[in-house]
N, C-alpha and C positions, 0 to 999 in steps of 0.2 A: 647965586651959585652955591656958595659955603652953604646959605641955609637946606638949598633943596638936595645935595650932597650930604647931608646931613641924616635927613629924615629917612629918603633911600636907601642912608646903611642901617636905622633904628629898625625900618622895614626888615630890611634883611637878616639883622638881629633875629626878630622876633621870630620872625617867620623857620629860623634854622633851631631856635628853644621850641619852639613849640613842636620842629618835627624829631629831634632829637628826645624830646617828650614822649609822645606817639609811640616815638620804638622804642626805648623803655619800656613803656606801658605791655605792648604785645607781647615784647620777649621773656616779660616776667616769669622767675618762678617764685613756685611757694618755698617762704627763707623753712630749714629744719630748725623748731621751737620745741622746748622741754616742756612738756605738758606736765600736771601733776602725778608722779606717782600713784601717792596710796585713794586710793578711792575708792567709797564704797557707792555703788552703783544702785541700791537698793535706794538709799539715800537721797539720793542726789533724785529719784522720778519726782513725776509731779508737776504740779502749779508752778509758773514763777511768775516776777513781772517783770519786762522788757523797760531798765530805767534810763541806760544808754548805751547809743550805741555810738563805736571810736572807731574814724577808719585812722589807719594806717596806710598806707595808697594816694600819692596823688593821680587824679583822674581826669586827664585831659580832658575829656567828653560830657563833667563833669559842666556846672554856671558857678560851681560854689565847693570850695577847697579849701580849708582853717576855719580856727573859727569854734562857737560855740552855739549851739539850735537849739531852743527849746520848741518841742514837734507839739499840734494839738494831736496828742492821740496817746494811749496807753497800753499798750501790745497786752496778752501773754503768752510764757512759751510752757506746754504739757509734754514731758516726756513720759514717754512708754516704754520698755524694757518683754523682749522678747524671746524665744528658743534660739540655740545658735547663735549664741553671743552678735543677735541685734537690737536696735531700740531704735521707738519713732519718735520724729519731733513736731509739734502741733502748733504751727503760727497760727494763730486767731488774733482778729482788731477789729473794727464795728464793715470796714469793705469786707471782710470773708475769712477765708480759713488756708495755709497750706499744708499739707501734711509732707514730713520725711521722712525715709527710712537711710538710716547708715549703719554700720558695720562693725565689727570691731573685731581684729582680726590675731591681735593677740591681748583677750580680756585678761592674763591675768599676770603679766606681766609691762602689757601697755591698755589699763584701760578709759589709760584719758586721751585715744587717738583713735576718732573716727574716720571709715572713710564711707560717702553718700554708694549707694548700694539701689536707688531704683529713682525712676521717675516722681519728681516729685507731683500728685495730684489735693485737687482740692476749688475752693468756688476760683480763689484768685486764680489758678493754673489752665480756666479759659482765657483770660485777659490777654491774648496774645503774652505772657510769663513765656521767659526764657527759660531754659531748664539748666540747672543745676551741678555740675560735675564738682569735685574737691572733697576737702581735706577736714575735719574737723578738730580744733586742741582742745583743750579742758583746762584750760591757765591754772587756774582758783576754783575745787569746791568744795565749801567750808557747810556748816546748817544755814547762813544767814543768808549767804550770797554765791552768784558763781560768775565763772568767766569764760566765755567761748570764742576762740581765734577763729575766723571761717580762713579755706585759701580756695582759689579758684583760677585754674587758669583756662579756663572758656565757659564758657563761650566770652563770659566781659572779663579781665581778670579783678582779682577783689581779693584783698586782706583788709580784714577789719575784726571788732571785736562784739559781742554781745557784753554787757553788765547786765548781770539776771538778780533778782534778790524774791525773798519771797516772802518784804511786804509790799506798798505799790511805792514806796521810799525807803530811799535807805544817804545816812549819815553823812554828809560829805570826810569825816576824816578816813571812811570808808573807803565814801568813791574814790579822796585822793592815796591813799592805799594802792589798792584798784591800777592808778596810772602810774604808779613809779613803779611795781612790780612788772607790768607792761612795759618798761620804760630800760629796767633792766635784761628781762628778755631779746629787746634788741629792737623792741615794735613804737618806735616814736606816734607818736597820738595827731596828730593833722586836722581832723576835726573831734569833734564831740556834739551826737543831738540830743539835745536830753527829753525823756519822753518819760510820762507818768509823774505828771509834777503837779496835781491839781484836783487830789482826790483821787486817783485809781480808777477801779474799773469803771463807777459811776461817773466821771469824767467823760464823757461823748465827742463828738462832731462827727458828723458827716464829712468822709474819708477825704480822700485826693480822685483825681480824676485817674482810671486806672491805665489809661492807654500812655500816658506817661509818667506811672512808678513801674514799668514793664522792665526796665531796662537797670534800675538801679541794685534793689540788694539783689536778686536773682537767688540765692536762699534766704529767708526772709524779710532782708528792707527790700526788696524786688517790689514794695508797697509804699511803707514807710514813706524810707529816704527820699522820697520825691516831693511831700511837702514842702522840705525848705526853699525849694524851687519855684515855687508859690508867689 
C-alpha cells in the first residue's frame, strides 16, 4: 500500500512538473538583450559557416534537452544587404535552402537588432515548414566569427544562438570565449549542437526527414536540429 502511494505521488509530481514546464514555455517572452553596439554591416555580409547551434531554452516538445551533440552537416549562412535598412539571410545545406528577410529599424544606433519582416521562402519552406516571426540580436561580430541570437514567441517559443565562422572550423578557445560571453549576457547554454566537424562544405551526408524537421529551428534550425533525434 505504501509503495502504491509513493508511485502515485511520483506520477502526480511528474505530471505537475511537466505542466509547469509547458506553461512556462507557452508564456515565454523574449529577453531584452544587449547586442554589439559597433557593427560594420558591410563587413559581416557574405558567407559564414554554422559551427554551433546553442539552445538557451528548455523545450518540453523536444526529445533531448541538454548536452552536446555532433550533427552530420555543414550548413552555411549567406548575408546580403539591401536598400531601406533591410537584409536577407540565406541558410543552405544539402536538404535545400531557406531565405529570411530582416529589417533594421534603427541602423545608426542599433545595427545589431534585426526584426523579421516577411515570410520565409526557399525549397525547405515547401516541406510543411512553420514560418518564423521574431528578432535577431548580433551578440558578437568580428572578422573571424559572429554570434546571432534568435528569439521567437510564435509559432513556437524559441531562444537559441548560431555561432558562425568565416572558415568551416573555429578553435576551442574562440568557442569557449563565445560561451562565456553569452553566459555574461544571461543566456545559459542548455544544449550545444556542433556542425562542420569533418571538413566543411565538402563533408556531406544525406540530410534529414523533412517532415520530422519542420518544427525545429523555424528560423534556420527547423531542419538541421532534428538530426539529433534520429
